[in-house]
TIFINU-692377 format. One line per field, with one value per residue: residue number from 0; x, y negated, z of N, C-alpha, C in turn. Coordinates in pm, whole numbers. Example, Ala and Ser with C-alpha at 12.3 -4.5 7.8 and 13.67 -1.06 7.14 Angstrom:
<vextis>
num c(0 / 1)
nx c(1319 / 1285)
ny c(569 / 225)
nz c(780 / 708)
cax c(1230 / 1367)
cay c(450 / 106)
caz c(780 / 714)
cx c(1320 / 1290)
cy c(330 / -3)
cz c(780 / 787)
</vextis>
This chain:
<vextis>
num c(0 / 1 / 2 / 3 / 4 / 5 / 6 / 7 / 8 / 9 / 10 / 11 / 12 / 13 / 14 / 15 / 16 / 17 / 18 / 19 / 20 / 21 / 22 / 23 / 24 / 25 / 26 / 27 / 28 / 29 / 30 / 31 / 32 / 33 / 34 / 35 / 36 / 37 / 38 / 39 / 40 / 41 / 42 / 43 / 44 / 45 / 46 / 47 / 48 / 49 / 50 / 51 / 52 / 53 / 54 / 55 / 56 / 57 / 58 / 59 / 60 / 61 / 62 / 63 / 64 / 65 / 66 / 67 / 68 / 69 / 70 / 71 / 72 / 73 / 74 / 75 / 76 / 77 / 78 / 79 / 80 / 81 / 82 / 83 / 84 / 85 / 86 / 87 / 88 / 89 / 90 / 91 / 92 / 93 / 94 / 95 / 96 / 97 / 98 / 99 / 100 / 101 / 102 / 103 / 104 / 105 / 106 / 107 / 108 / 109 / 110 / 111 / 112 / 113 / 114 / 115 / 116 / 117 / 118 / 119 / 120 / 121 / 122 / 123 / 124 / 125 / 126 / 127 / 128 / 129 / 130 / 131 / 132 / 133 / 134 / 135 / 136 / 137 / 138 / 139 / 140 / 141 / 142 / 143 / 144 / 145 / 146 / 147 / 148 / 149 / 150 / 151 / 152 / 153 / 154 / 155 / 156 / 157 / 158 / 159 / 160 / 161 / 162 / 163 / 164 / 165 / 166 / 167 / 168 / 169 / 170 / 171 / 172 / 173 / 174 / 175 / 176 / 177 / 178 / 179 / 180 / 181 / 182 / 183 / 184 / 185 / 186 / 187 / 188 / 189 / 190 / 191 / 192 / 193 / 194 / 195 / 196 / 197 / 198 / 199 / 200 / 201 / 202 / 203 / 204 / 205 / 206 / 207 / 208 / 209 / 210 / 211 / 212 / 213 / 214 / 215 / 216 / 217 / 218 / 219 / 220 / 221 / 222 / 223 / 224 / 225 / 226 / 227 / 228 / 229 / 230 / 231 / 232 / 233 / 234 / 235 / 236 / 237 / 238 / 239 / 240 / 241 / 242 / 243 / 244 / 245 / 246 / 247 / 248 / 249 / 250 / 251 / 252 / 253 / 254 / 255 / 256 / 257 / 258 / 259 / 260 / 261 / 262 / 263 / 264 / 265 / 266 / 267)
nx c(13263 / 13558 / 13612 / 13829 / 13822 / 13586 / 13330 / 13137 / 12827 / 12784 / 12549 / 12198 / 12170 / 12165 / 12411 / 12517 / 12707 / 12858 / 12892 / 13172 / 13284 / 13572 / 13616 / 13621 / 13429 / 13235 / 12931 / 12706 / 12768 / 12995 / 13272 / 13172 / 13277 / 13553 / 13729 / 13912 / 13792 / 13522 / 13479 / 13521 / 13302 / 13093 / 13139 / 13096 / 12825 / 12718 / 12784 / 12644 / 12390 / 12380 / 12560 / 12771 / 13021 / 13267 / 13315 / 13574 / 13645 / 13856 / 13859 / 13646 / 13400 / 13212 / 13039 / 13269 / 13475 / 13784 / 14093 / 14297 / 14633 / 14835 / 14953 / 14799 / 14544 / 14604 / 14686 / 14445 / 14282 / 14426 / 14488 / 14226 / 14138 / 14323 / 14245 / 13980 / 14023 / 14181 / 14022 / 13762 / 13765 / 13633 / 13540 / 13691 / 13670 / 13863 / 13808 / 13923 / 14100 / 14362 / 14687 / 14903 / 14777 / 14596 / 14777 / 14893 / 14664 / 14588 / 14808 / 14759 / 14546 / 14316 / 14057 / 13940 / 13935 / 13776 / 13707 / 13629 / 13689 / 13715 / 13961 / 14082 / 14206 / 14454 / 14727 / 14876 / 14721 / 14570 / 14767 / 14859 / 14633 / 14610 / 14851 / 14819 / 14603 / 14357 / 13999 / 13810 / 13598 / 13469 / 13386 / 13159 / 13241 / 13294 / 13444 / 13274 / 12933 / 12846 / 12680 / 12619 / 12452 / 12323 / 12319 / 12457 / 12698 / 12783 / 12818 / 13024 / 13225 / 13266 / 13358 / 13608 / 13728 / 13730 / 13903 / 14142 / 14175 / 14207 / 14447 / 14625 / 14623 / 14422 / 14198 / 13891 / 13712 / 13755 / 13632 / 13388 / 13121 / 13005 / 12741 / 12771 / 12605 / 12536 / 12780 / 12936 / 12701 / 12376 / 12071 / 11861 / 12010 / 12104 / 11869 / 11809 / 12033 / 11988 / 11736 / 11792 / 11994 / 12015 / 12107 / 12379 / 12463 / 12522 / 12789 / 12903 / 12969 / 12931 / 12719 / 12729 / 12526 / 12519 / 12348 / 12286 / 12132 / 12180 / 12197 / 12015 / 11800 / 11737 / 11668 / 11449 / 11261 / 11270 / 11423 / 11649 / 11984 / 11974 / 11721 / 11657 / 11617 / 11392 / 11372 / 11618 / 11576 / 11389 / 11547 / 11722 / 11552 / 11489 / 11742 / 11782 / 11576 / 11675 / 11901 / 12148 / 12472 / 12573 / 12461 / 12555 / 12550 / 12441 / 12257 / 12214 / 12047 / 11781 / 11808 / 11897 / 11668 / 11486 / 11600 / 11581 / 11301 / 11229 / 11369 / 11242 / 10986 / 11048 / 11142 / 10911)
ny c(-6608 / -6650 / -6833 / -6945 / -6703 / -6597 / -6460 / -6609 / -6621 / -6709 / -6753 / -6724 / -6786 / -7074 / -7253 / -7436 / -7721 / -7892 / -8231 / -8400 / -8689 / -8844 / -9122 / -9483 / -9627 / -9507 / -9490 / -9392 / -9260 / -9375 / -9399 / -9234 / -8978 / -8987 / -8949 / -8682 / -8508 / -8575 / -8501 / -8226 / -8145 / -8213 / -8046 / -7798 / -7821 / -7845 / -7594 / -7428 / -7495 / -7390 / -7449 / -7363 / -7424 / -7671 / -8000 / -8215 / -8551 / -8835 / -9088 / -9349 / -9359 / -9540 / -9809 / -10063 / -9973 / -9944 / -9859 / -9608 / -9548 / -9260 / -9157 / -9256 / -9148 / -8874 / -8854 / -8884 / -8664 / -8416 / -8333 / -8275 / -8078 / -7876 / -7830 / -7734 / -7498 / -7350 / -7332 / -7266 / -7118 / -7124 / -7169 / -7453 / -7763 / -8004 / -8333 / -8512 / -8704 / -8719 / -8605 / -8566 / -8581 / -8370 / -8155 / -8156 / -8108 / -7852 / -7708 / -7733 / -7569 / -7601 / -7477 / -7537 / -7787 / -8090 / -8299 / -8617 / -8752 / -8592 / -8482 / -8689 / -8909 / -8877 / -8752 / -8537 / -8379 / -8160 / -7970 / -7917 / -7796 / -7573 / -7436 / -7365 / -7197 / -7232 / -7281 / -7543 / -7829 / -8024 / -8342 / -8534 / -8855 / -9200 / -9515 / -9710 / -9791 / -9761 / -9596 / -9415 / -9200 / -9070 / -8800 / -8645 / -8782 / -8745 / -8467 / -8452 / -8594 / -8420 / -8198 / -8291 / -8303 / -8028 / -7939 / -8056 / -7910 / -7650 / -7678 / -7718 / -7476 / -7388 / -7144 / -7034 / -6915 / -7049 / -7290 / -7536 / -7745 / -8085 / -8307 / -8570 / -8766 / -9099 / -9201 / -9398 / -9448 / -9571 / -9647 / -9523 / -9342 / -9175 / -9047 / -8907 / -8740 / -8567 / -8458 / -8329 / -8150 / -7881 / -7868 / -7887 / -7636 / -7520 / -7552 / -7348 / -7310 / -7281 / -7499 / -7791 / -8000 / -8324 / -8537 / -8647 / -8873 / -9082 / -9383 / -9365 / -9239 / -9417 / -9645 / -9553 / -9493 / -9714 / -9730 / -9735 / -9589 / -9411 / -9308 / -9126 / -8853 / -8695 / -8757 / -8659 / -8387 / -8322 / -8334 / -8129 / -7902 / -7912 / -7861 / -7596 / -7469 / -7496 / -7348 / -7425 / -7380 / -7495 / -7739 / -8057 / -8201 / -8420 / -8364 / -8082 / -7873 / -7932 / -7915 / -7649 / -7512 / -7597 / -7482 / -7206 / -7174 / -7246 / -7055 / -6825 / -6860 / -6854 / -6594 / -6460)
nz c(20223 / 20399 / 20685 / 20907 / 21157 / 21086 / 20881 / 20632 / 20468 / 20130 / 20012 / 20077 / 20344 / 20551 / 20711 / 21006 / 21030 / 21276 / 21367 / 21486 / 21572 / 21646 / 21695 / 21732 / 21599 / 21429 / 21234 / 21367 / 21610 / 21719 / 21935 / 22134 / 22169 / 22175 / 22382 / 22525 / 22715 / 22695 / 22430 / 22452 / 22614 / 22444 / 22224 / 22347 / 22400 / 22138 / 22032 / 22202 / 22123 / 21873 / 21660 / 21385 / 21292 / 21366 / 21273 / 21265 / 21276 / 21239 / 21135 / 21072 / 20814 / 20751 / 20577 / 20487 / 20649 / 20839 / 20709 / 20836 / 20954 / 20871 / 21099 / 21313 / 21261 / 21267 / 21533 / 21660 / 21582 / 21594 / 21870 / 21952 / 21774 / 21841 / 22106 / 22072 / 21926 / 22106 / 22336 / 22260 / 22024 / 21777 / 21426 / 21276 / 21112 / 20940 / 20888 / 20654 / 20405 / 20351 / 20284 / 20468 / 20714 / 20688 / 20669 / 20926 / 21075 / 20989 / 21077 / 21347 / 21374 / 21220 / 21012 / 20774 / 20521 / 20488 / 20248 / 20167 / 19941 / 19723 / 19633 / 19499 / 19607 / 19746 / 19592 / 19682 / 19842 / 19739 / 19688 / 19947 / 20058 / 19888 / 19940 / 20205 / 20204 / 20321 / 20306 / 20134 / 20146 / 19899 / 19817 / 19615 / 19506 / 19435 / 19338 / 19249 / 19157 / 18903 / 18678 / 18378 / 18311 / 18580 / 18704 / 18512 / 18507 / 18771 / 18775 / 18587 / 18723 / 18939 / 18803 / 18730 / 18982 / 19044 / 18848 / 18933 / 19168 / 19062 / 18914 / 19118 / 19238 / 19407 / 19499 / 19347 / 19524 / 19752 / 19765 / 19839 / 19744 / 19774 / 19731 / 19815 / 19948 / 20020 / 19947 / 19717 / 19576 / 19487 / 19668 / 19527 / 19374 / 19579 / 19669 / 19437 / 19420 / 19631 / 19563 / 19320 / 19372 / 19317 / 19055 / 19071 / 19119 / 18881 / 18845 / 18984 / 19256 / 19617 / 19817 / 20027 / 20219 / 20335 / 20515 / 20753 / 20963 / 20786 / 20576 / 20364 / 20475 / 20680 / 20530 / 20388 / 20589 / 20745 / 20988 / 21271 / 21318 / 21534 / 21533 / 21338 / 21321 / 21242 / 20968 / 20883 / 20932 / 20736 / 20506 / 20565 / 20563 / 20293 / 20188 / 20272 / 20130 / 19878 / 19877 / 19999 / 20141 / 20373 / 20614 / 20726 / 21033 / 21305 / 21511 / 21656 / 21775 / 21686 / 21408 / 21373 / 21456 / 21263 / 21034 / 21095 / 21098 / 20839 / 20687 / 20777 / 20670 / 20396 / 20372 / 20438)
cax c(13381 / 13614 / 13655 / 13884 / 13806 / 13445 / 13279 / 13016 / 12760 / 12778 / 12410 / 12104 / 12156 / 12224 / 12483 / 12520 / 12835 / 12836 / 12979 / 13243 / 13361 / 13657 / 13642 / 13551 / 13345 / 13147 / 12806 / 12600 / 12812 / 13129 / 13316 / 13110 / 13348 / 13694 / 13809 / 13921 / 13694 / 13390 / 13474 / 13508 / 13164 / 13004 / 13158 / 13027 / 12680 / 12685 / 12792 / 12531 / 12268 / 12379 / 12652 / 12854 / 13155 / 13279 / 13386 / 13640 / 13688 / 13921 / 13849 / 13510 / 13383 / 13099 / 13073 / 13360 / 13561 / 13925 / 14180 / 14394 / 14760 / 14837 / 14990 / 14687 / 14439 / 14654 / 14685 / 14308 / 14214 / 14504 / 14464 / 14090 / 14138 / 14396 / 14161 / 13867 / 14071 / 14231 / 13921 / 13636 / 13795 / 13536 / 13591 / 13702 / 13696 / 13928 / 13745 / 14026 / 14135 / 14505 / 14763 / 14982 / 14683 / 14547 / 14883 / 14903 / 14542 / 14596 / 14908 / 14696 / 14446 / 14198 / 14026 / 13881 / 13957 / 13656 / 13764 / 13523 / 13736 / 13720 / 14101 / 14121 / 14273 / 14593 / 14765 / 14942 / 14630 / 14533 / 14879 / 14859 / 14523 / 14644 / 14961 / 14770 / 14502 / 14228 / 13898 / 13790 / 13472 / 13508 / 13269 / 13152 / 13258 / 13362 / 13461 / 13169 / 12803 / 12810 / 12658 / 12541 / 12351 / 12372 / 12347 / 12563 / 12824 / 12823 / 12871 / 13154 / 13320 / 13298 / 13443 / 13744 / 13775 / 13757 / 14023 / 14256 / 14190 / 14263 / 14586 / 14707 / 14623 / 14315 / 14114 / 13749 / 13638 / 13794 / 13576 / 13249 / 13098 / 12913 / 12699 / 12820 / 12500 / 12586 / 12913 / 12942 / 12567 / 12268 / 11963 / 11792 / 12103 / 12108 / 11748 / 11824 / 12136 / 11923 / 11628 / 11843 / 12117 / 12017 / 12181 / 12522 / 12493 / 12575 / 12935 / 12943 / 13023 / 12832 / 12698 / 12706 / 12452 / 12542 / 12260 / 12245 / 12116 / 12239 / 12119 / 11904 / 11688 / 11702 / 11601 / 11319 / 11171 / 11291 / 11458 / 11792 / 12052 / 11940 / 11582 / 11647 / 11620 / 11287 / 11412 / 11727 / 11521 / 11328 / 11654 / 11774 / 11457 / 11508 / 11869 / 11759 / 11492 / 11753 / 12014 / 12275 / 12547 / 12588 / 12421 / 12646 / 12453 / 12469 / 12159 / 12227 / 11931 / 11666 / 11835 / 11899 / 11529 / 11425 / 11653 / 11520 / 11160 / 11224 / 11414 / 11137 / 10880 / 11099 / 11147 / 10775)
cay c(-6691 / -6644 / -6960 / -6901 / -6560 / -6562 / -6448 / -6686 / -6594 / -6827 / -6766 / -6647 / -6845 / -7207 / -7269 / -7572 / -7784 / -7997 / -8348 / -8453 / -8807 / -8896 / -9257 / -9587 / -9712 / -9439 / -9566 / -9340 / -9216 / -9427 / -9420 / -9145 / -8852 / -9002 / -8901 / -8538 / -8438 / -8598 / -8417 / -8087 / -8124 / -8221 / -7923 / -7691 / -7838 / -7813 / -7450 / -7370 / -7522 / -7310 / -7490 / -7255 / -7478 / -7808 / -8087 / -8319 / -8665 / -8939 / -9218 / -9381 / -9386 / -9629 / -9920 / -10161 / -9913 / -9978 / -9747 / -9578 / -9486 / -9115 / -9128 / -9283 / -9050 / -8746 / -8861 / -8871 / -8535 / -8296 / -8282 / -8223 / -7949 / -7780 / -7798 / -7651 / -7365 / -7277 / -7312 / -7214 / -7017 / -7127 / -7236 / -7599 / -7834 / -8135 / -8430 / -8607 / -8703 / -8752 / -8480 / -8552 / -8554 / -8234 / -8060 / -8149 / -8047 / -7709 / -7654 / -7730 / -7464 / -7627 / -7365 / -7590 / -7931 / -8155 / -8415 / -8702 / -8815 / -8495 / -8462 / -8797 / -9019 / -8842 / -8648 / -8425 / -8303 / -8032 / -7878 / -7878 / -7701 / -7449 / -7367 / -7314 / -7094 / -7259 / -7333 / -7687 / -7887 / -8136 / -8428 / -8632 / -8993 / -9288 / -9649 / -9800 / -9728 / -9783 / -9470 / -9416 / -9098 / -9038 / -8659 / -8600 / -8844 / -8678 / -8337 / -8475 / -8630 / -8300 / -8112 / -8345 / -8256 / -7884 / -7926 / -8087 / -7794 / -7539 / -7706 / -7705 / -7336 / -7355 / -7039 / -7069 / -6868 / -7135 / -7424 / -7575 / -7879 / -8172 / -8415 / -8700 / -8863 / -9214 / -9240 / -9438 / -9428 / -9659 / -9581 / -9434 / -9233 / -9082 / -8965 / -8817 / -8640 / -8467 / -8392 / -8249 / -8082 / -7752 / -7876 / -7871 / -7493 / -7483 / -7553 / -7216 / -7312 / -7308 / -7642 / -7850 / -8126 / -8407 / -8654 / -8672 / -9012 / -9175 / -9502 / -9331 / -9210 / -9542 / -9734 / -9496 / -9496 / -9839 / -9689 / -9739 / -9460 / -9319 / -9264 / -9066 / -8707 / -8635 / -8772 / -8564 / -8251 / -8301 / -8304 / -7996 / -7806 / -7916 / -7793 / -7452 / -7423 / -7498 / -7256 / -7481 / -7297 / -7571 / -7877 / -8122 / -8279 / -8460 / -8311 / -7939 / -7793 / -7957 / -7865 / -7503 / -7467 / -7621 / -7381 / -7076 / -7173 / -7249 / -6924 / -6728 / -6879 / -6809 / -6447 / -6407)
caz c(20238 / 20533 / 20741 / 21034 / 21177 / 21064 / 20744 / 20605 / 20341 / 20043 / 19968 / 20157 / 20478 / 20565 / 20837 / 21060 / 21060 / 21374 / 21349 / 21602 / 21535 / 21754 / 21642 / 21808 / 21515 / 21334 / 21226 / 21454 / 21743 / 21741 / 22071 / 22232 / 22189 / 22145 / 22495 / 22511 / 22799 / 22635 / 22311 / 22500 / 22659 / 22328 / 22148 / 22420 / 22380 / 21999 / 22013 / 22276 / 22046 / 21751 / 21554 / 21334 / 21268 / 21415 / 21179 / 21344 / 21197 / 21318 / 21070 / 21029 / 20671 / 20735 / 20487 / 20542 / 20750 / 20837 / 20675 / 20939 / 20916 / 20891 / 21237 / 21403 / 21238 / 21318 / 21678 / 21708 / 21557 / 21624 / 22005 / 21962 / 21703 / 21924 / 22222 / 22029 / 21889 / 22222 / 22439 / 22207 / 21922 / 21668 / 21307 / 21285 / 20988 / 20952 / 20798 / 20614 / 20263 / 20347 / 20287 / 20590 / 20822 / 20667 / 20702 / 21071 / 21127 / 20960 / 21170 / 21479 / 21375 / 21136 / 20923 / 20651 / 20499 / 20436 / 20179 / 20113 / 19817 / 19613 / 19589 / 19407 / 19678 / 19776 / 19494 / 19748 / 19926 / 19678 / 19709 / 20089 / 20076 / 19817 / 20009 / 20334 / 20181 / 20387 / 20214 / 20137 / 20098 / 19814 / 19801 / 19507 / 19551 / 19339 / 19393 / 19202 / 19139 / 18763 / 18610 / 18254 / 18340 / 18714 / 18728 / 18423 / 18552 / 18894 / 18736 / 18523 / 18829 / 19016 / 18720 / 18744 / 19112 / 19034 / 18766 / 19022 / 19256 / 18983 / 18879 / 19239 / 19279 / 19501 / 19442 / 19338 / 19642 / 19864 / 19737 / 19861 / 19690 / 19848 / 19640 / 19861 / 19979 / 20092 / 19901 / 19576 / 19519 / 19529 / 19740 / 19433 / 19343 / 19692 / 19664 / 19323 / 19452 / 19715 / 19488 / 19209 / 19413 / 19248 / 18929 / 19098 / 19121 / 18750 / 18854 / 19031 / 19391 / 19722 / 19842 / 20158 / 20215 / 20453 / 20512 / 20891 / 21012 / 20690 / 20540 / 20275 / 20565 / 20746 / 20436 / 20354 / 20704 / 20817 / 21124 / 21305 / 21306 / 21643 / 21521 / 21204 / 21329 / 21159 / 20829 / 20860 / 20929 / 20604 / 20410 / 20599 / 20508 / 20148 / 20160 / 20288 / 20019 / 19754 / 19886 / 20044 / 20235 / 20497 / 20637 / 20822 / 21110 / 21443 / 21605 / 21626 / 21816 / 21601 / 21273 / 21379 / 21462 / 21131 / 20943 / 21128 / 21057 / 20692 / 20635 / 20807 / 20571 / 20267 / 20376 / 20454)
cx c(13431 / 13664 / 13700 / 13873 / 13665 / 13412 / 13147 / 12957 / 12761 / 12638 / 12324 / 12086 / 12224 / 12283 / 12488 / 12663 / 12808 / 12938 / 13040 / 13333 / 13440 / 13710 / 13572 / 13440 / 13261 / 13007 / 12702 / 12647 / 12952 / 13158 / 13263 / 13197 / 13499 / 13785 / 13801 / 13816 / 13553 / 13373 / 13452 / 13363 / 13067 / 13016 / 13083 / 12877 / 12641 / 12687 / 12677 / 12400 / 12268 / 12469 / 12742 / 12999 / 13154 / 13367 / 13441 / 13692 / 13746 / 13914 / 13705 / 13507 / 13256 / 13137 / 13162 / 13457 / 13706 / 14008 / 14285 / 14525 / 14749 / 14862 / 14874 / 14575 / 14480 / 14647 / 14546 / 14256 / 14293 / 14483 / 14326 / 14079 / 14208 / 14313 / 14047 / 13913 / 14115 / 14122 / 13793 / 13655 / 13702 / 13599 / 13585 / 13737 / 13765 / 13872 / 13848 / 14050 / 14283 / 14588 / 14840 / 14893 / 14631 / 14652 / 14898 / 14781 / 14543 / 14696 / 14850 / 14584 / 14323 / 14181 / 13970 / 13915 / 13833 / 13697 / 13656 / 13564 / 13750 / 13856 / 14153 / 14190 / 14422 / 14635 / 14833 / 14845 / 14596 / 14643 / 14887 / 14752 / 14558 / 14749 / 14914 / 14675 / 14369 / 14127 / 13882 / 13649 / 13507 / 13384 / 13276 / 13157 / 13317 / 13360 / 13354 / 13040 / 12752 / 12801 / 12584 / 12422 / 12393 / 12409 / 12459 / 12698 / 12874 / 12882 / 13009 / 13261 / 13361 / 13381 / 13588 / 13807 / 13813 / 13883 / 14148 / 14283 / 14254 / 14411 / 14678 / 14714 / 14521 / 14220 / 13967 / 13672 / 13677 / 13728 / 13427 / 13235 / 12991 / 12872 / 12732 / 12713 / 12558 / 12720 / 12909 / 12810 / 12470 / 12166 / 11892 / 11880 / 12105 / 11986 / 11757 / 11923 / 12078 / 11822 / 11682 / 11972 / 12129 / 12105 / 12331 / 12562 / 12549 / 12728 / 12990 / 12997 / 12911 / 12830 / 12685 / 12628 / 12473 / 12460 / 12231 / 12249 / 12163 / 12141 / 12003 / 11780 / 11642 / 11627 / 11462 / 11218 / 11177 / 11320 / 11608 / 11850 / 12012 / 11794 / 11557 / 11648 / 11516 / 11321 / 11523 / 11673 / 11453 / 11435 / 11716 / 11683 / 11474 / 11636 / 11854 / 11681 / 11569 / 11888 / 12147 / 12342 / 12556 / 12503 / 12515 / 12563 / 12506 / 12383 / 12142 / 12097 / 11815 / 11686 / 11842 / 11756 / 11460 / 11471 / 11588 / 11377 / 11149 / 11262 / 11311 / 11024 / 10925 / 11106 / 11006 / 10699)
cy c(-6682 / -6782 / -6931 / -6751 / -6512 / -6557 / -6524 / -6643 / -6722 / -6848 / -6684 / -6696 / -6980 / -7222 / -7416 / -7614 / -7901 / -8108 / -8390 / -8567 / -8857 / -9033 / -9359 / -9655 / -9638 / -9496 / -9520 / -9312 / -9264 / -9449 / -9322 / -9023 / -8865 / -8984 / -8748 / -8464 / -8455 / -8511 / -8271 / -8057 / -8125 / -8096 / -7808 / -7699 / -7800 / -7663 / -7380 / -7386 / -7454 / -7355 / -7374 / -7297 / -7623 / -7887 / -8207 / -8429 / -8775 / -9078 / -9241 / -9407 / -9467 / -9741 / -10022 / -10106 / -9954 / -9853 / -9729 / -9530 / -9336 / -9082 / -9149 / -9180 / -8913 / -8743 / -8847 / -8728 / -8412 / -8247 / -8220 / -8088 / -7842 / -7735 / -7705 / -7510 / -7285 / -7243 / -7248 / -7109 / -7014 / -7191 / -7388 / -7654 / -7966 / -8227 / -8536 / -8596 / -8733 / -8625 / -8461 / -8519 / -8411 / -8131 / -8044 / -8081 / -7896 / -7642 / -7641 / -7627 / -7489 / -7518 / -7409 / -7737 / -7987 / -8291 / -8498 / -8769 / -8717 / -8479 / -8576 / -8915 / -8993 / -8728 / -8527 / -8334 / -8167 / -7928 / -7829 / -7772 / -7567 / -7369 / -7303 / -7197 / -7120 / -7305 / -7484 / -7721 / -8015 / -8216 / -8511 / -8772 / -9072 / -9430 / -9748 / -9721 / -9744 / -9649 / -9492 / -9320 / -9037 / -8892 / -8607 / -8657 / -8778 / -8540 / -8350 / -8509 / -8507 / -8202 / -8160 / -8299 / -8109 / -7859 / -7955 / -7967 / -7677 / -7560 / -7691 / -7561 / -7301 / -7257 / -7081 / -7027 / -6943 / -7272 / -7430 / -7715 / -7952 / -8285 / -8555 / -8804 / -8975 / -9266 / -9273 / -9425 / -9535 / -9579 / -9480 / -9316 / -9129 / -8991 / -8864 / -8706 / -8530 / -8387 / -8293 / -8173 / -7943 / -7754 / -7861 / -7724 / -7445 / -7481 / -7424 / -7210 / -7332 / -7457 / -7673 / -7978 / -8200 / -8535 / -8709 / -8820 / -9117 / -9284 / -9470 / -9297 / -9337 / -9637 / -9684 / -9516 / -9626 / -9813 / -9703 / -9598 / -9362 / -9274 / -9194 / -8913 / -8645 / -8643 / -8677 / -8422 / -8221 / -8264 / -8167 / -7887 / -7798 / -7841 / -7642 / -7397 / -7417 / -7428 / -7314 / -7387 / -7363 / -7696 / -7932 / -8223 / -8317 / -8383 / -8161 / -7863 / -7808 / -7899 / -7712 / -7449 / -7485 / -7518 / -7246 / -7068 / -7168 / -7114 / -6816 / -6737 / -6826 / -6656 / -6388 / -6393)
cz c(20382 / 20573 / 20883 / 21044 / 21146 / 20916 / 20732 / 20472 / 20258 / 19988 / 20062 / 20299 / 20479 / 20705 / 20878 / 21093 / 21154 / 21362 / 21482 / 21556 / 21655 / 21710 / 21732 / 21730 / 21412 / 21345 / 21327 / 21595 / 21777 / 21889 / 22173 / 22266 / 22171 / 22267 / 22495 / 22594 / 22744 / 22510 / 22349 / 22538 / 22541 / 22240 / 22215 / 22398 / 22237 / 21974 / 22084 / 22198 / 21910 / 21638 / 21515 / 21313 / 21315 / 21319 / 21255 / 21253 / 21284 / 21257 / 21027 / 20880 / 20648 / 20638 / 20556 / 20645 / 20730 / 20809 / 20784 / 20880 / 20939 / 21037 / 21333 / 21386 / 21291 / 21470 / 21738 / 21696 / 21600 / 21767 / 22021 / 21893 / 21785 / 22043 / 22183 / 21998 / 22012 / 22322 / 22388 / 22097 / 21803 / 21544 / 21320 / 21148 / 21020 / 20845 / 20763 / 20463 / 20242 / 20369 / 20417 / 20709 / 20810 / 20706 / 20853 / 21132 / 21106 / 21054 / 21311 / 21488 / 21291 / 21032 / 20789 / 20643 / 20430 / 20379 / 20113 / 19982 / 19701 / 19550 / 19501 / 19476 / 19694 / 19683 / 19556 / 19821 / 19869 / 19699 / 19852 / 20114 / 20012 / 19892 / 20139 / 20317 / 20249 / 20282 / 20228 / 20092 / 20025 / 19777 / 19674 / 19566 / 19435 / 19396 / 19348 / 19184 / 18996 / 18690 / 18480 / 18266 / 18472 / 18731 / 18640 / 18463 / 18680 / 18864 / 18671 / 18626 / 18908 / 18935 / 18724 / 18875 / 19106 / 18951 / 18847 / 19113 / 19183 / 18954 / 18999 / 19288 / 19385 / 19434 / 19445 / 19463 / 19769 / 19855 / 19769 / 19804 / 19770 / 19753 / 19689 / 19882 / 20064 / 20046 / 19752 / 19505 / 19571 / 19609 / 19649 / 19394 / 19454 / 19694 / 19550 / 19352 / 19540 / 19633 / 19385 / 19244 / 19350 / 19124 / 18949 / 19101 / 18987 / 18750 / 18916 / 19173 / 19493 / 19757 / 19991 / 20138 / 20345 / 20445 / 20651 / 20929 / 20912 / 20645 / 20446 / 20358 / 20634 / 20655 / 20400 / 20467 / 20784 / 20965 / 21147 / 21311 / 21416 / 21641 / 21387 / 21207 / 21236 / 21011 / 20792 / 20847 / 20795 / 20502 / 20439 / 20545 / 20356 / 20109 / 20171 / 20169 / 19887 / 19770 / 19926 / 20144 / 20372 / 20495 / 20744 / 20900 / 21248 / 21543 / 21580 / 21654 / 21719 / 21461 / 21270 / 21380 / 21327 / 21029 / 20969 / 21079 / 20905 / 20633 / 20664 / 20706 / 20434 / 20261 / 20375 / 20325)
</vextis>
C-alpha cells in the first residue's frame, strides 16, 4: 500500500504509527504538543526512534470529550501537518472523522485519513477520501455496548463500514481496518477484540491495532496512563504475532524494539 511517497507492506512486517495529539485534553499527553515548536521537536524524536508514520489528531476522544467545530479542529491540525510535510517529508495521517477537516488536512499534505467512526458519523467523509485517493484506516465503533454476539456483531458493523466505502468509490487497496479497542466496548470486549483480532482478517483487509496506554491496560494492571508501557508492549507483540500492519503508539523506541525482537523470533 502506498502511503504518501512510501510503499508499505500489508503483511510480513508491523509498522509504527506515532501518535501526535495537538490537543489540550487527550487522556495521556494532552497539552504537551499543541504548540508548533513542541510538536516539531516531538516529531523529530519519534522519527529518530523509528516511527514510520505520524498520526496527527486535534480533538481528544477520551470519555466525555468535547466535540470541536470543524474550524477549531482544522486550525489545530493543518499547521502541524503542513510543518511535518515541509520539514520532515514523512507520511502523515489525519486523525479525524469529519469531512471538512479531512479535506483541509489532505490539502495540507495528509497522506491517510484515520477515522475512529468507521465512516458512520459524517456522510460526506467517504466521498472526500474516495475523491482524494488517499488510503484510510477505518475503526470499529458504536454508540452503545449492547452486543448479542460480540465478534459477530463487530464483523457485521465493519461490513457496514466497508459497504459505505465501496459505495463512495474507495478502492479495497486503500483500506486498513482497526478493531477499535477502547471505543464502544466493555473491558471484556476490549480483551476479546485483541485476542481474536485474527478473525477480522476474514474481511480481507490489513489491520491496525491501537492500544497504547489505554484503559484496558490500566484496568488490567491497575496503573495510571503514564505507567502502561509494559502493558502496551505486550499488545504490540501480540499484534506482530497476528500479522497486524500497524500499531499506533505513544512510546516509539520501546515498541520498535519489541517489534524487531518479535519479528526476529518469528523468522528464526
